[in-house]
C-alpha positions in Angstrom: 48.4 -32.9 -7.2 50.1 -35.1 -9.8 53.4 -36.2 -8.4 52.2 -38.6 -5.6 54.4 -41.7 -5.0 52.7 -44.6 -3.2 55.2 -46.6 -1.0 54.8 -49.7 1.1 56.7 -49.4 4.3 58.1 -52.5 6.0 56.2 -53.5 9.2 59.5 -53.7 11.1 62.7 -51.7 11.1 63.6 -48.0 11.0 62.2 -45.2 8.8 64.7 -42.3 9.0 63.3 -39.0 7.9 65.6 -36.0 7.2 64.5 -32.7 5.7 66.0 -29.3 4.9 69.6 -30.3 4.3 70.0 -27.0 2.4 73.4 -27.8 0.8 75.1 -28.9 4.0 76.8 -32.1 2.8 79.1 -32.6 5.8 76.2 -32.3 8.2 74.1 -34.7 6.2 76.8 -37.3 6.0 77.7 -36.9 9.7 74.0 -37.4 10.5 73.8 -40.6 8.5 76.8 -41.9 10.5 75.3 -40.7 13.8 72.1 -42.7 13.2 74.2 -45.7 11.8 72.2 -45.7 8.6 72.4 -49.0 6.7 70.8 -50.6 3.7 68.2 -52.2 6.0 66.8 -48.8 6.9 64.3 -46.8 4.8 65.5 -43.2 4.3 63.0 -40.5 3.4 64.6 -37.1 2.4 61.7 -34.7 2.7 62.6 -31.8 0.5 65.0 -28.8 0.4 68.2 -30.6 -0.6 69.5 -27.4 -2.1 70.1 -23.7 -1.6 71.3 -21.6 1.3 74.1 -23.9 2.3 77.7 -24.2 1.1 77.5 -27.3 -1.1 74.2 -27.9 -2.9 75.8 -29.6 -5.9 77.6 -32.0 -3.5 74.4 -32.8 -1.7 72.6 -33.4 -4.9 75.3 -35.7 -6.3 75.5 -37.7 -3.0 71.8 -38.2 -2.8 71.4 -39.1 -6.5 74.2 -41.7 -6.2 72.7 -43.0 -2.9 69.3 -43.4 -4.4 70.7 -45.3 -7.4 72.5 -47.7 -5.1 69.8 -48.2 -2.5 66.2 -48.7 -3.5 65.1 -47.9 0.1 66.0 -44.2 -0.4 63.1 -41.9 -1.4 63.0 -38.2 -1.9 60.3 -35.5 -2.1 60.7 -32.0 -3.6 61.0 -28.9 -1.5 60.4 -25.3 -2.5 64.1 -24.6 -2.7 64.6 -27.6 -5.1 62.3 -26.0 -7.6 64.8 -23.3 -8.5 65.4 -25.4 -11.6 61.8 -24.9 -12.7 62.4 -21.1 -12.8 65.5 -21.9 -14.9 63.6 -23.9 -17.4 60.8 -21.4 -17.5 63.3 -18.6 -18.1 62.0 -16.6 -15.2 63.8 -13.2 -15.6 63.8 -12.7 -11.8 66.2 -15.6 -11.6 69.2 -13.4 -12.6 68.9 -11.2 -9.6 68.5 -14.3 -7.4 71.7 -15.8 -8.7 73.6 -12.6 -8.4 72.4 -11.8 -4.8 72.7 -15.3 -3.4 76.0 -16.3 -1.8 75.0 -19.9 -2.1 72.9 -21.4 -4.8 73.1 -24.6 -6.8 72.8 -22.6 -10.1 75.8 -20.4 -9.1 77.8 -23.5 -8.0 77.2 -25.1 -11.4 78.2 -21.9 -13.3 81.4 -21.7 -11.2 82.1 -25.4 -11.9 82.2 -24.8 -15.7 83.9 -21.4 -15.3 81.1 -19.3 -16.6 81.2 -15.7 -15.4 78.0 -13.7 -15.6 78.0 -10.1 -16.5 75.4 -7.3 -16.6 74.3 -8.4 -20.0 73.9 -12.1 -19.2 70.3 -13.3 -19.8 68.4 -16.1 -18.2 68.1 -17.8 -21.6 71.9 -18.0 -21.8 72.1 -19.4 -18.3 69.5 -22.0 -19.1 71.2 -23.1 -22.3 74.6 -23.6 -20.7 73.3 -25.3 -17.6 70.9 -27.6 -19.4 73.8 -28.6 -21.7 76.1 -29.5 -18.8 73.7 -30.6 -16.1 70.7 -32.0 -17.8 70.7 -35.2 -15.7 70.7 -33.4 -12.4 68.0 -30.9 -13.6 65.7 -33.7 -14.9 66.2 -35.7 -11.7 65.1 -32.7 -9.6 62.1 -32.0 -11.9 60.9 -35.6 -11.5 61.0 -35.7 -7.7 57.7 -36.6 -6.0 55.7 -33.9 -4.2 54.2 -36.4 -1.8 55.1 -39.9 -0.6 51.9 -41.7 0.5 52.2 -44.8 2.8 49.8 -46.8 4.8 50.3 -44.8 8.0 52.3 -41.8 7.0 52.3 -39.1 4.4 55.6 -37.3 3.7 55.4 -33.8 2.2 57.7 -30.9 2.5 55.4 -28.2 3.8 51.9 -29.5 4.4 48.5 -30.5 3.0 45.4 -28.4 2.5 42.4 -29.4 4.7 40.3 -30.8 2.0 38.0 -33.8 1.8 40.6 -35.4 -0.4 44.1 -34.3 0.5 45.2 -35.3 -2.9 43.6 -32.2 -4.2 46.1 -30.1 -2.4 47.7 -27.5 -4.7 51.2 -28.6 -5.4 52.8 -25.2 -4.6 50.9 -25.1 -1.3 52.3 -28.5 -0.5 55.9 -27.3 -0.7 55.5 -23.7 0.5 52.7 -23.7 3.2 53.9 -21.9 6.3 53.3 -23.1 9.9 51.5 -26.3 9.1 51.5 -27.4 12.7 49.0 -24.6 13.4 46.7 -26.0 10.8 44.8 -29.2 10.3 44.2 -31.9 7.7 41.8 -34.8 7.1 44.1 -37.5 5.8 43.7 -39.8 8.8 47.4 -40.4 8.7 50.5 -38.8 10.3 51.7 -36.1 8.0 55.5 -35.5 8.4 56.8 -32.1 7.2 59.9 -29.9 7.2 60.0 -26.4 5.8 59.0 -24.4 8.8 61.6 -24.4 11.6 60.1 -26.0 14.7 61.7 -23.3 17.0 59.0 -20.9 15.6 56.4 -22.9 17.4 58.0 -23.1 20.8 57.3 -20.7 23.6 58.8 -21.2 27.1 62.3 -22.5 26.1 63.1 -22.4 22.4 63.7 -25.9 21.0 65.0 -27.1 17.6 63.8 -30.7 18.1 61.0 -32.4 16.1 57.5 -31.9 17.4 54.9 -34.7 17.4 51.3 -33.6 17.7 49.3 -36.8 18.2 46.0 -35.1 18.2 46.5 -33.3 14.9 48.6 -36.2 13.5 51.3 -33.8 12.4 55.1 -34.3 12.9 57.2 -31.2 12.2 61.0 -31.9 11.9 62.8 -28.9 10.4 65.5 -28.0 12.9 66.3 -24.7 11.3 69.5 -25.9 9.7 71.3 -22.9 8.0 68.2 -20.7 8.6 68.8 -20.2 12.3 72.1 -19.4 14.0 71.4 -22.2 16.5 69.8 -24.5 14.0 70.4 -28.2 13.6 69.8 -30.9 11.0 67.4 -33.4 12.5 66.8 -37.1 11.8 63.4 -38.2 12.9 63.3 -42.0 13.3 60.2 -44.1 13.2 60.8 -47.5 14.8 58.4 -50.0 13.2 57.3 -53.0 15.3 54.3 -55.3 15.6 53.6 -53.8 19.0 53.3 -50.3 17.4 55.5 -47.6 16.1 57.7 -45.5 18.4 59.6 -42.3 17.6 63.0 -40.9 18.4 65.3 -38.3 16.9 69.0 -37.4 16.5 70.6 -34.2 15.4 73.9 -32.6 14.3 75.1 -29.0 13.9 78.1 -26.8 13.3 78.3 -25.4 16.9 81.3 -25.8 19.1 80.9 -27.7 22.4 81.9 -26.8 25.9 81.8 -28.5 29.3 79.8 -27.2 32.2 82.0 -26.4 35.3 79.2 -26.1 37.9 75.5 -26.4 38.4 73.2 -23.6 37.3 69.5 -23.5 38.0 67.5 -21.2 35.7 65.3 -18.4 37.0 61.9 -17.5 35.7 63.2 -16.3 32.3 61.3 -17.9 29.5 60.1 -17.2 25.9 61.7 -16.3 22.6 61.5 -13.9 19.7 61.1 -15.1 16.2 60.4 -13.5 12.8 58.5 -11.3 12.2 57.7 -10.3 15.8 60.9 -8.2 16.4 59.4 -4.9 17.5 59.8 -4.3 21.2 58.8 -1.8 23.9 61.4 -1.6 26.7 60.0 -1.6 30.2 63.0 -1.9 32.5 66.7 -2.3 31.8 69.4 -4.0 33.9 73.1 -4.8 33.5 72.6 -7.7 31.1 68.9 -8.0 30.1 66.1 -5.5 29.4 62.5 -6.5 30.3 60.6 -5.7 27.1 57.0 -6.1 25.8 56.5 -7.3 22.3 54.7 -4.6 20.4 52.1 -6.9 18.8 51.3 -8.8 22.0 51.3 -8.5 25.8 54.2 -10.9 26.2 57.0 -9.6 28.4 60.5 -11.0 27.7 64.0 -10.5 29.0 66.0 -9.5 26.0 69.8 -9.7 26.1 71.0 -6.1 25.8 73.4 -6.8 22.9 70.4 -8.0 20.8 68.3 -4.9 21.4 68.5 -2.3 18.6 67.1 1.2 18.5 66.1 2.7 15.2 66.6 6.3 14.2 62.9 6.9 14.8 63.3 5.8 18.4 61.6 2.4 18.1 63.3 -0.7 19.5 63.8 -4.0 17.7 65.3 -7.4 18.4 68.2 -7.8 15.9 67.3 -11.4 15.1 65.5 -14.5 16.3 66.5 -15.0 19.9 66.0 -17.1 23.1 64.9 -15.0 26.1 65.0 -18.0 28.4 67.6 -19.2 30.9 68.4 -22.9 30.9 69.5 -25.2 33.8 72.7 -27.2 33.4 74.7 -29.6 35.6 78.4 -29.9 36.2 80.0 -32.3 33.7 77.4 -31.8 30.9 78.6 -30.9 27.5 76.6 -28.2 25.7 76.8 -26.3 22.4 77.8 -22.7 22.4 75.6 -20.5 20.2 77.0 -17.1 21.3 79.9 -16.3 23.7 80.4 -12.7 22.7 77.9 -11.0 25.1 78.7 -9.6 28.5 78.0 -11.8 31.5 76.1 -14.6 29.8 76.6 -17.2 27.1 73.8 -18.4 24.8 73.9 -22.2 24.7 72.0 -25.2 23.3 71.4 -28.3 25.4 69.7 -31.3 23.9 68.3 -29.0 21.1 67.0 -26.3 23.6 68.4 -22.8 23.7 69.0 -20.6 26.7 71.3 -18.2 28.6 73.7 -19.2 31.4 76.3 -17.1 33.3 79.7 -17.1 31.7 81.5 -18.6 34.7 79.4 -21.8 34.4 81.3 -22.9 31.3 84.8 -24.1 30.9 86.8 -21.8 28.7 89.0 -24.6 27.3 87.0 -25.5 24.2 85.2 -22.3 23.5 85.5 -20.9 20.0 85.1 -17.2 19.4 81.7 -16.8 17.9 80.0 -13.8 16.4 76.4 -13.4 17.6 73.7 -13.0 15.0 73.3 -9.3 15.8 
């Protein structure tokens, strides 16, 4: 791997790590305010600035300007940021990508200059016009480090290969490796990654909060922003001190909030469904939930009826990633509402964790009509 940046971290102060912004400028700036980011902090942006969200060019401009003004801001590349490599390489598949994507930095740039693609537009034409107008931005993205290496921490978007010398990790693997928390590495340092939503790892009660595995020395922080309907943008904070480092985290999201009207204690409903394990075998149905077995395991889960879909061939599927847990709440707490369109129960998020509660537990005053992911 060639693009490795060596960085000396201060022995005291805060290291704030944010990954997978995915073009959500308002969430990113809100999160910086929420953590009270200042020039005394070190900010690591750990890949995937662009794509999927609504304002990739805005995120890119903001971070470019911020890094020019503040020498304590450092950025690694994510797999989504390398879309400009396909542009420069004139990858013919890029045309279908631009046409099919509702949100992409390439499309945003084309819209900004008023260029309308037609069926005959070639990738070479797109390359020529975008490199003419946005060469500074493209070059900046191309020059991003793949890894930031420090005394105690390694920052990389997706992960490291388990090799004698981690520096021999293939660059593409470093930015695309799935489920790194289930793997291992031999760096001897904490490896901090984004890329793979942490909710994919959780079992009993789905959680979007960062996961610290002290034994493996892996910290996974991707809150599923944009990717998951209940996703959030996480800031993982390393508090540096002579007595030793400690960790905390803060998040923000687009969900509406609502106040809890009365206590609710969850029953023994746990677990979740995540891609690609959507195939289900119904066992017993009830008014609101259907006890189902996942087809590729022996796990039994209570699936909200509205999220259960039957195909023409008779097989059953979950419509999307889904919490199958209930969650306890107390009167006066404020929670986020993920889905209030189902009968009898609302899907909520409390402190980053997702679960179902009866509808009469929540105050109707601040609820916003939401459309569930199904």
